[in-house]
C-alpha positions, 0 to 999 in steps of 0.5 A: 500500500505504501509503495502504491501511494508513493507511485501515485504521488510521483505520477501526480507530479507529472501533471502539475506545474513546477518546471523541468526539475521538481523535488517534493517531500513525501509526507510519510516514512516507509513503514518497513523502516520502523523497528519492530519491538517484537523482534528478537535476534536468533540468539544472544551473541556471546561476549566478544573478546577483543583480542587476536585474529585467531580468537576473532576467527574462532568466534566467527566459526563458532557463531555461524553454527548458531544460525543453523536452526533459524536459517532452516526456519527462514527456508521453511517460511519463505521456500527460498534464500539468497545464499549460494553465490560462492557455491561453497557450503556456509560452514566452509564459507565461514572457515574460508573467511576465518582463515583470511582473518587469521592471515593465511590467505587460503587458495580458492576452493573453486576452480576458475575463481580467484581467491579474492573473488571467492572471498567476496562471494563467501562474505556475501553468502555469510551476510545473507545467511545471517540476515535471513536467519535473523529475519525468520519468524513472525516479527518484521525487523527493520533493515536498521535493526538487522544491520545494527545487530549484525554489525555491532553485536555479532562476532561475524560483524566484528570479524568482517570489520577486522578483515576489511581493515587488515586487507585494505593495505594488501599488495594485491590491488584486486583484493584491496578493491574488493575489501574496500567496496564489498566486505562491509557496507559503506554506511557501516565502515568504522573510522578511517578503515585502517588507512 
């Protein structure tokens, strides 16, 4: 209903006077942007330890397993998902990313795909898996609720921030471009990103 009202308002602007360029404020906010007070994350994240890359990588690997039942509920509820870009099972994606966090620079697990490209795809799969799991159930969390939870409260979010910061100075230009643009959304980048 909201989208229909926005579209009708835009069409009405075409018949009004106002010159070649016209910008009007829509009076209402998208109702999907409001936080749902009934939403609860799929689990309460364990306290994150600020420490070594090894600790953070281990926390990422342990945490991804905790999403399993919630993600199964998502798939049962919606009968579809967006995980699969990497072509690697989600637990293997987590291990692959964790190895990068540890500084190991693992080889690509798929023939014909470079390690930086598979890293990007594995990160995309990991984020999609977590957000789908967090969206399972009857509550309708806003994108801000989901993002705040993932990026500020989970070991996965902390590991992806650390990975981005660590690889921004890597000697491989392709890898630097991927981590600068695809690992952490621009709106979630903290500070100067290690630059």
